[in-house]
C-alpha positions as CSV (number, residue, x, y, z in Angstrom):
1,M,-37.5,35.1,34.0
2,E,-38.2,36.2,30.5
3,I,-38.5,33.6,27.7
4,L,-38.5,34.5,24.1
5,L,-40.0,32.0,21.7
6,H,-39.7,31.6,18.0
7,P,-42.8,32.9,16.2
8,K,-43.7,29.4,15.1
9,L,-43.6,28.2,18.7
10,Q,-45.8,31.1,19.7
11,Q,-48.3,30.2,17.0
12,F,-48.2,26.6,18.1
13,I,-48.9,27.5,21.7
14,Q,-51.7,29.8,20.7
15,K,-53.4,27.1,18.7
16,Q,-53.2,24.8,21.7
17,L,-54.8,27.4,23.8
18,E,-57.6,28.0,21.2
19,A,-58.2,24.2,21.0
20,G,-58.7,24.2,24.8
21,R,-55.8,21.9,25.5
22,Y,-54.2,24.4,28.0
23,H,-55.6,27.3,30.0
24,S,-52.6,29.6,29.8
25,H,-49.2,30.1,28.1
26,D,-47.5,29.2,31.3
27,E,-49.4,25.9,31.5
28,A,-48.4,24.9,28.0
29,I,-44.7,25.8,28.6
30,N,-44.7,24.0,31.9
31,V,-46.0,20.8,30.2
32,A,-43.3,21.2,27.5
33,L,-40.6,21.5,30.1
34,I,-41.8,18.5,32.1
35,L,-41.7,16.5,28.9
36,L,-38.2,17.8,28.1
37,E,-37.1,16.8,31.6
38,K,-38.6,13.3,31.1
39,L,-36.9,13.0,27.7
40,D,-33.6,14.0,29.1
41,R,-33.9,11.5,32.0
42,E,-34.8,8.7,29.6
43,Y,-31.9,9.6,27.4
44,T,-29.5,9.6,30.3
45,E,-30.8,6.2,31.4
46,W,-30.5,4.8,27.9
47,L,-27.0,6.1,27.6
48,E,-25.9,4.5,30.9
49,E,-27.5,1.2,29.9
50,T,-25.8,1.3,26.6
51,R,-22.4,2.1,28.2
52,Q,-22.9,-0.9,30.5
53,K,-23.7,-3.2,27.5
54,V,-20.7,-2.0,25.6
55,A,-18.5,-2.6,28.7
56,V,-19.9,-6.2,28.9
57,G,-19.2,-6.7,25.2
58,I,-15.7,-5.4,25.4
59,A,-15.0,-7.7,28.4
60,Q,-16.4,-10.7,26.5
61,L,-14.2,-9.8,23.5
62,D,-11.2,-9.5,25.9
63,R,-11.9,-13.1,27.1
64,G,-12.2,-14.3,23.6
65,E,-15.9,-14.8,23.8
66,S,-16.8,-13.6,20.3
67,L,-18.9,-14.8,17.5
68,D,-18.2,-14.8,13.8
69,A,-20.5,-12.1,12.2
70,D,-21.2,-14.1,9.1
71,I,-22.4,-17.1,11.1
72,V,-24.6,-14.8,13.3
73,I,-26.1,-13.1,10.2
74,E,-26.7,-16.4,8.5
75,G,-28.5,-17.7,11.6
76,I,-30.7,-14.6,11.7
77,L,-31.5,-15.0,8.0
78,D,-32.4,-18.6,8.5
79,R,-34.8,-17.8,11.3
80,F,-36.3,-15.1,9.1
81,R,-36.8,-17.5,6.2
82,Q,-38.4,-20.1,8.5
83,A,-40.8,-17.5,10.0
84,K,-41.7,-16.3,6.4
85,E,-42.4,-19.9,5.4
86,T,-44.7,-20.5,8.3
87,V,-46.7,-17.4,7.4
88,K,-47.5,-18.7,3.9
């Protein structure tokens, strides 16, 4: 497999090699791909969790279990004000 990198990425890898962080170009690229795979997996998990939360929220709305946004915001602001006063 041949991989062409943007010159800036080539320079970045070279600096990492010179700093002794990696022993070869292959090692640096392998670490980058492992991190990319981890990021992709975490994003997929976050997306699934978010979809589940949205589905729960929609089901609650369908059952009439909603809150008035103004009341919720005022409650949050009240808690913030109380916390701010305790810090003084």
